[in-house]
C-alpha positions in Angstrom: -6.6 14.4 -26.5 -6.5 11.4 -24.3 -8.4 8.3 -25.4 -11.0 6.8 -23.1 -9.9 3.9 -21.0 -11.8 0.6 -21.4 -14.2 0.8 -18.5 -14.4 -3.0 -18.2 -10.7 -3.2 -17.6 -10.5 -0.1 -15.5 -11.8 -2.0 -12.5 -9.1 -2.9 -10.1 -10.2 -6.6 -9.7 -10.9 -7.2 -13.4 -7.5 -5.6 -14.3 -5.8 -7.8 -11.8 -7.5 -10.9 -13.2 -6.5 -9.9 -16.7 -2.9 -9.1 -15.6 -2.5 -12.6 -14.2 -4.1 -14.4 -17.2 -2.0 -12.5 -19.8 1.1 -14.1 -18.5 0.0 -17.7 -18.0 -1.7 -20.4 -20.1 -4.6 -20.7 -17.6 -5.4 -20.1 -14.0 -7.9 -21.7 -11.7 -10.3 -20.0 -9.5 -8.4 -20.7 -6.3 -5.2 -19.2 -7.7 -7.0 -16.1 -8.8 -8.8 -15.7 -5.5 -5.6 -16.2 -3.5 -3.6 -13.7 -5.6 -6.3 -11.0 -5.9 -7.5 -11.3 -2.3 -11.1 -11.1 -3.6 -14.0 -12.9 -2.0 -15.3 -15.9 -3.9 -18.5 -14.1 -4.7 -16.9 -10.9 -6.0 -14.4 -12.8 -8.1 -17.1 -15.0 -9.6 -19.1 -11.9 -10.6 -16.0 -10.2 -12.2 -15.0 -13.4 -14.1 -18.6 -13.6 -15.4 -18.3 -10.0 -16.7 -15.0 -10.7 -18.5 -16.4 -13.9 -20.0 -19.5 -12.1 -21.3 -17.2 -9.5 -22.9 -15.3 -12.3 -24.7 -12.1 -11.5 -22.9 -11.7 -14.8 -21.1 -13.1 -18.4 -21.4 -14.2 -20.3 -18.4 -14.0 -24.1 -18.2 -15.8 -25.9 -15.3 -14.9 -29.4 -14.3 -13.7 -31.6 -11.5 -10.4 -32.4 -10.0 -11.3 -35.7 -8.4 -14.5 -34.9 -6.5 -13.6 -31.2 -6.1 -15.1 -28.7 -8.6 -12.5 -26.7 -10.6 -13.0 -23.5 -12.6 -10.2 -22.7 -15.0 -9.9 -19.3 -16.8 -8.0 -18.5 -20.0 -7.5 -15.2 -21.7 -8.8 -15.0 -25.3 -7.2 -13.3 -28.3 -9.8 -10.5 -27.9 -8.9 -10.2 -24.2 -5.2 -10.1 -25.0 -5.8 -7.3 -27.5 -8.1 -5.3 -25.1 -5.4 -5.6 -22.4 -2.7 -4.5 -24.8 -4.7 -1.5 -25.9 -5.5 -0.6 -22.2 -1.8 -0.7 -21.3 -1.0 1.5 -24.3 -3.6 4.1 -23.3 -2.3 4.1 -19.7 1.2 4.8 -21.1 -0.3 7.8 -23.0 -1.8 9.1 -19.8 1.6 8.8 -18.1 3.3 10.9 -20.7 1.4 14.0 -19.7 
């Protein structure tokens, strides 16, 4: 029997965010917005959901006078992503 996919990661945008963060130390909001093609509002909502789940950390600061939001994947997020990928592989074996 197939195991349930993590519904938090099964969203296209949240999966995209996690896919990018798993391979870098950190990524800023502009980078994520540019590479996902998401609107700023939608990206902000999805980042908040991932942060509340403990999958990413969000650091807000400034780069000169410009606000800067930086995201990093947590160990829990890395594990959730790994597990999600393994379950997708199980689905593909059928």
